[in-house]
C-alpha positions as CSV (number, residue, x, y, z in Angstrom):
1,M,-76.6,23.1,-171.9
2,I,-76.7,22.0,-168.2
3,I,-79.5,19.7,-166.3
4,V,-79.7,21.1,-162.9
5,L,-80.6,17.9,-160.0
6,K,-82.7,18.1,-157.4
7,P,-81.0,17.8,-153.9
8,G,-80.6,13.8,-152.7
9,C,-81.6,13.1,-155.9
10,S,-81.0,9.3,-156.1
11,D,-78.3,7.1,-158.7
12,A,-81.4,5.2,-160.4
13,Q,-82.8,8.8,-161.2
14,I,-79.1,10.1,-162.2
15,Q,-78.5,7.3,-164.5
16,H,-82.3,7.4,-165.9
17,V,-81.4,11.3,-167.2
18,I,-78.0,9.9,-168.4
19,D,-79.8,7.0,-170.4
20,R,-81.8,9.9,-171.8
21,I,-79.4,12.2,-173.0
22,E,-77.6,9.4,-174.7
23,E,-80.8,8.5,-176.3
24,L,-80.9,11.7,-177.9
25,G,-77.2,11.8,-179.3
26,F,-75.8,13.9,-176.5
27,T,-72.7,13.1,-174.3
28,P,-73.6,13.4,-170.4
29,H,-70.7,15.1,-168.5
30,V,-71.7,14.5,-164.5
31,S,-70.2,16.9,-162.3
32,R,-71.2,15.8,-157.9
33,G,-70.9,18.6,-156.0
34,A,-71.3,18.3,-151.9
35,A,-75.0,19.6,-152.0
36,R,-76.0,18.8,-155.6
37,T,-75.2,16.9,-158.6
38,I,-75.3,18.6,-162.2
39,I,-75.2,17.2,-165.7
40,G,-73.8,18.8,-168.6
41,V,-75.0,17.7,-171.9
42,I,-72.5,18.2,-175.0
43,G,-73.5,18.2,-178.6
44,S,-73.7,20.5,-181.6
45,D,-77.7,21.2,-181.7
46,E,-78.6,22.6,-178.5
47,M,-82.2,23.7,-180.4
48,K,-83.1,19.7,-180.4
49,L,-82.4,19.7,-177.0
50,E,-84.3,22.9,-175.9
51,S,-87.2,21.2,-177.8
52,Q,-87.3,18.3,-175.4
53,P,-89.3,18.4,-171.8
54,L,-86.7,17.6,-170.0
55,Q,-87.0,19.4,-166.7
56,A,-90.5,16.5,-166.9
57,I,-87.8,14.0,-165.9
58,D,-88.2,13.1,-162.4
59,G,-85.3,14.5,-160.2
60,V,-84.6,17.2,-162.6
61,E,-84.7,20.8,-161.0
62,R,-84.4,23.0,-163.9
63,V,-82.4,22.9,-167.1
64,V,-80.3,25.6,-168.2
65,P,-79.1,26.8,-171.8
66,I,-75.6,27.4,-172.4
67,L,-74.9,29.7,-175.3
68,K,-71.0,29.9,-175.1
69,P,-68.8,27.6,-177.6
70,Y,-67.1,26.2,-174.7
71,K,-69.6,24.2,-172.7
72,L,-67.5,22.4,-169.8
73,A,-64.8,25.3,-169.4
74,S,-68.0,27.6,-169.3
75,R,-68.5,28.9,-165.4
76,E,-72.6,27.7,-165.9
77,F,-70.9,24.4,-166.0
78,N,-70.0,24.1,-162.4
79,H,-72.7,26.2,-161.1
80,E,-70.1,29.0,-160.5
81,A,-68.4,27.3,-158.2
82,D,-64.7,27.4,-158.8
83,S,-63.1,24.2,-160.1
84,V,-59.9,22.9,-157.7
85,V,-57.5,20.8,-159.4
86,E,-55.5,18.4,-157.3
87,V,-52.0,17.5,-158.7
88,K,-51.2,14.3,-155.9
89,N,-51.2,16.1,-152.5
90,V,-51.2,19.9,-153.9
91,R,-54.5,22.2,-154.8
92,I,-54.8,24.2,-157.2
93,G,-57.8,26.6,-157.3
94,G,-60.3,28.0,-154.9
95,G,-58.5,30.1,-152.7
96,H,-55.0,27.4,-152.6
97,L,-51.8,28.3,-154.9
98,G,-49.7,26.0,-157.0
99,M,-46.4,27.3,-157.0
100,I,-44.5,25.9,-159.6
101,A,-40.6,26.4,-160.0
102,G,-37.6,24.7,-161.5
103,P,-35.4,24.8,-164.6
104,C,-36.2,25.3,-168.2
105,A,-35.0,21.8,-169.1
106,I,-33.6,19.2,-167.2
107,E,-29.6,19.4,-167.9
108,S,-28.6,16.5,-165.1
109,E,-29.7,14.8,-161.9
110,E,-27.2,16.6,-159.7
111,R,-28.2,20.1,-160.7
112,L,-32.1,19.4,-160.9
113,M,-31.7,17.8,-157.2
114,K,-29.8,21.2,-156.4
115,I,-32.5,23.7,-157.8
116,A,-35.4,21.6,-156.3
117,A,-34.1,21.5,-152.8
118,A,-33.6,25.3,-153.0
119,V,-37.3,26.1,-154.7
120,R,-38.7,23.2,-152.2
121,E,-37.1,25.4,-149.6
122,A,-38.6,28.4,-150.7
123,G,-41.9,27.2,-150.6
124,A,-42.7,26.0,-154.3
125,N,-44.6,23.0,-154.4
126,I,-44.6,21.9,-157.7
127,L,-41.4,20.9,-159.5
128,R,-41.5,21.6,-163.3
129,G,-38.2,20.7,-165.9
130,G,-38.4,20.3,-169.3
131,A,-37.3,16.7,-170.9
132,F,-38.5,17.7,-174.7
133,K,-37.8,21.1,-175.5
134,P,-39.5,22.7,-178.4
135,R,-37.0,25.6,-179.6
136,T,-37.2,27.8,-182.6
137,S,-33.7,26.7,-183.6
138,P,-33.5,23.0,-184.7
139,Y,-29.6,23.3,-183.5
140,S,-30.6,24.1,-179.7
141,F,-30.6,22.0,-176.9
142,Q,-33.7,19.7,-177.8
143,G,-33.6,18.0,-173.7
144,L,-33.0,14.5,-172.6
145,G,-36.3,13.0,-173.8
146,E,-36.9,9.7,-171.8
147,E,-34.0,10.2,-169.2
148,G,-34.5,13.6,-168.6
149,L,-38.4,12.1,-167.4
150,R,-36.4,9.7,-165.2
151,I,-34.3,12.2,-163.6
152,L,-37.5,14.2,-163.0
153,R,-39.4,11.7,-161.1
154,R,-36.2,10.8,-159.1
155,V,-35.7,14.0,-158.0
156,G,-39.7,15.0,-157.4
157,D,-39.8,11.7,-155.2
158,R,-36.7,12.9,-153.4
159,H,-38.0,16.2,-152.2
160,G,-41.9,14.8,-152.0
161,M,-42.9,17.2,-154.8
162,P,-45.0,16.6,-157.1
163,V,-43.7,17.3,-161.2
164,V,-45.1,18.4,-164.2
165,T,-43.2,18.7,-167.8
166,E,-44.2,19.3,-171.3
167,V,-45.5,17.2,-173.8
168,M,-44.9,17.7,-177.6
169,D,-46.6,15.4,-179.4
170,P,-49.6,12.6,-179.2
171,R,-46.9,9.7,-179.7
172,Q,-45.5,11.1,-176.3
173,V,-48.4,11.0,-174.1
174,D,-48.2,7.4,-172.9
175,L,-44.3,7.7,-172.4
176,V,-44.4,11.2,-170.3
177,N,-48.1,9.8,-168.7
178,Q,-45.7,7.2,-167.0
179,Y,-43.2,9.5,-165.4
180,T,-45.6,13.2,-164.8
181,D,-48.0,14.6,-162.4
182,M,-49.1,16.9,-164.4
183,F,-48.8,17.7,-168.2
184,Q,-48.2,20.9,-169.7
185,I,-49.4,21.9,-173.1
186,G,-47.0,24.5,-174.1
187,A,-48.1,27.5,-176.2
188,R,-46.9,26.5,-179.1
189,N,-49.2,23.2,-179.0
190,M,-52.4,25.1,-177.5
191,Q,-54.1,24.5,-180.6
192,N,-52.7,21.1,-181.3
193,F,-55.9,19.4,-181.0
194,D,-54.7,15.7,-181.9
195,L,-52.5,15.9,-178.9
196,L,-55.4,18.2,-176.5
197,K,-57.7,14.8,-177.2
198,E,-54.7,12.6,-176.3
199,V,-54.2,14.2,-172.8
200,G,-57.7,14.5,-172.6
201,K,-58.0,10.7,-172.4
202,C,-55.8,10.4,-169.8
203,R,-57.4,11.3,-166.4
204,R,-53.8,13.5,-165.3
205,P,-54.2,16.9,-164.5
206,V,-53.3,19.4,-167.5
207,L,-51.8,22.9,-167.3
208,L,-52.8,24.6,-171.0
209,K,-50.5,27.6,-171.2
210,R,-52.3,30.6,-173.6
211,G,-50.5,30.1,-177.2
212,M,-48.5,33.6,-178.1
213,S,-51.6,35.0,-180.4
214,A,-54.4,33.1,-178.8
215,T,-57.4,35.0,-177.7
216,V,-58.7,34.2,-174.2
217,K,-61.6,32.2,-176.4
218,D,-59.1,30.2,-178.3
219,L,-57.8,29.2,-174.6
220,L,-61.0,28.2,-173.6
221,M,-61.6,26.2,-176.4
222,S,-58.5,24.5,-176.3
223,A,-59.4,23.5,-172.7
224,E,-63.4,22.1,-173.8
225,Y,-60.9,20.0,-176.4
226,V,-59.4,18.8,-173.1
227,M,-62.6,18.2,-171.0
228,A,-64.8,16.8,-174.2
229,Q,-62.5,14.1,-174.2
230,G,-63.6,13.2,-170.0
231,N,-60.4,15.0,-168.2
232,L,-62.0,17.7,-166.4
233,K,-58.8,18.7,-164.5
234,V,-57.3,21.4,-166.9
235,V,-55.4,24.6,-165.2
236,L,-54.8,27.3,-167.4
237,C,-52.0,29.2,-167.7
238,E,-51.4,33.1,-168.9
239,R,-47.6,33.4,-170.5
240,G,-47.8,36.5,-172.6
241,V,-49.0,37.3,-175.8
242,R,-47.3,38.9,-179.3
243,S,-47.2,42.7,-179.2
244,F,-45.0,45.3,-181.1
245,E,-43.6,46.0,-177.4
246,D,-39.7,44.9,-177.9
247,S,-38.6,45.8,-174.3
248,T,-39.9,42.2,-173.1
249,R,-40.1,38.7,-174.5
250,N,-44.0,38.9,-174.8
251,M,-46.6,41.0,-173.1
252,M,-48.3,39.9,-170.0
253,D,-51.8,40.1,-170.2
254,I,-53.4,40.6,-166.6
255,S,-56.5,41.4,-167.2
256,A,-56.5,37.7,-168.7
257,V,-56.6,36.3,-165.0
258,P,-60.0,38.2,-163.9
259,N,-61.3,37.6,-167.7
260,C,-60.9,33.6,-167.5
261,K,-62.3,33.8,-163.7
262,G,-65.6,35.5,-164.7
263,L,-65.6,33.3,-168.0
264,S,-64.8,29.9,-166.4
265,H,-64.6,27.9,-163.6
266,L,-61.1,26.7,-164.3
267,P,-57.9,27.7,-162.5
268,I,-55.8,30.3,-164.1
269,I,-51.9,30.7,-162.9
270,V,-49.4,33.3,-164.6
271,D,-45.9,32.4,-165.7
272,P,-44.1,36.1,-165.9
273,S,-40.7,34.5,-166.9
274,H,-42.1,33.1,-170.5
275,A,-44.1,36.7,-170.2
276,T,-41.7,39.0,-169.9
277,G,-38.1,37.2,-170.1
278,R,-36.6,39.2,-168.0
279,P,-35.5,38.5,-164.1
280,D,-35.8,41.9,-162.9
281,L,-39.6,41.8,-164.1
282,I,-40.9,38.7,-163.0
283,P,-41.2,39.6,-158.9
284,A,-43.5,42.5,-160.0
285,M,-45.8,40.6,-162.0
286,S,-46.1,37.7,-160.1
287,L,-47.3,40.1,-157.5
288,A,-49.8,41.4,-160.2
289,G,-50.8,38.3,-160.8
290,I,-51.5,37.1,-157.6
291,A,-53.5,40.3,-157.0
292,A,-55.5,39.6,-159.9
293,G,-56.8,36.4,-158.9
294,A,-54.2,34.0,-160.2
295,D,-54.2,30.5,-158.6
296,G,-50.5,30.5,-159.2
297,V,-47.2,31.2,-160.1
298,H,-45.0,29.5,-162.8
299,I,-41.7,30.8,-162.5
300,E,-38.1,29.2,-163.9
301,V,-35.4,29.2,-161.6
302,H,-31.8,28.1,-162.0
303,D,-28.6,28.2,-159.6
304,C,-26.1,29.5,-162.7
305,P,-28.2,31.0,-165.4
306,E,-25.3,31.7,-167.5
307,E,-24.9,27.8,-167.6
308,A,-28.2,27.0,-168.3
309,L,-28.9,25.2,-172.0
310,S,-31.9,26.8,-172.4
311,D,-33.9,30.4,-171.3
312,G,-30.9,30.9,-169.2
313,P,-31.3,34.8,-169.5
314,Q,-35.1,34.6,-167.9
315,A,-34.5,32.2,-165.0
316,L,-34.4,33.6,-161.2
317,L,-31.6,32.9,-159.2
318,P,-32.8,30.9,-155.7
319,V,-31.8,33.1,-153.4
320,R,-34.0,35.6,-155.5
321,Y,-37.2,33.1,-155.7
322,A,-37.2,32.7,-151.7
323,Q,-37.3,36.5,-151.7
324,L,-39.9,37.0,-153.9
325,M,-41.8,33.6,-152.3
326,D,-41.6,35.7,-148.9
327,Q,-43.8,38.7,-150.8
328,I,-46.4,36.3,-152.4
329,R,-46.9,34.7,-149.0
330,K,-47.5,37.9,-147.5
331,L,-49.8,38.9,-150.4
332,A,-51.5,35.5,-150.0
333,E,-52.4,36.1,-147.0
334,L,-53.9,39.7,-147.0
335,M,-56.4,37.5,-150.1
336,N,-57.3,34.7,-148.0
337,K,-55.4,32.5,-150.0
338,S,-53.5,29.7,-149.2
339,I,-50.0,27.2,-150.2
340,D,-50.2,23.5,-149.9
341,V,-46.7,22.6,-148.5
342,A,-44.5,19.8,-150.4
343,E,-44.9,16.4,-148.7
344,E,-42.3,15.3,-145.8
345,V,-39.6,13.3,-146.8
346,A,-37.6,11.2,-145.1
347,V,-33.8,12.4,-145.4
């Protein structure tokens, strides 16, 4: 349920509504906009709420029931406005594109520094790199762990770029939180509900990837787990789902972008690297994602893919990434969208 307050509602009136909601055994989530404040009411027994004369409370303009199981992630909660998630100085959503780029895995400081310089020059505004790698084979490279996190932080600071990295386990949240600007929840962990709750207790932005066999509703319900803990800064990511087609790594569901846009106020980006697994398809699918309304693109970039310790075959070379960014900027201009630039840093 959503309680819409009247314009100019006082802090005392807002607090009275909050107190009444809590008295009834529900959890209030306050969202303050430029024009008015709304309060999302979370609980399992919406019928009990509907029997209460909440609209009679001083300062309440109207009460709107929400039938969707994802209350906070639903578009009704945010009064139909698109949410904008800020990752340090970079905005994602509301006409702002988050351009995330970097290698699949952090391999060394020298290599990451070189790749970061290239993607930043091309126009990327968030640096990615995995310190903990969930691999299909236990014998594959598993990442550098905390040393990788330290490298990512130093390189990000050197190039004025916020950083995002994957967290795989609830026990890693505190450690990763020390180094990153944005948590990434990978496809394999989209329904790791204990992990979702832990990152929800933080106030750091979360990049939530769609699971390999997850529906759009499943994705939004996972976002709800994060948001129900108080962290509303969630960015969805379409990274392809399983299908019978074997010429690509996964099947990129372009329809998920406008679908999520219609159902939720949360930003959504696309990851054509994992969706296709093929560098020759990444440019076309990146542009298709932006054309469909995506709020950014997540691309793996490596300066020497044949030497990559993880997912080299699906990485773009820096020169090809720069060419693609030129195309994305032109498309973004046509769609009245902008790309925040990375911070200026002293040489």
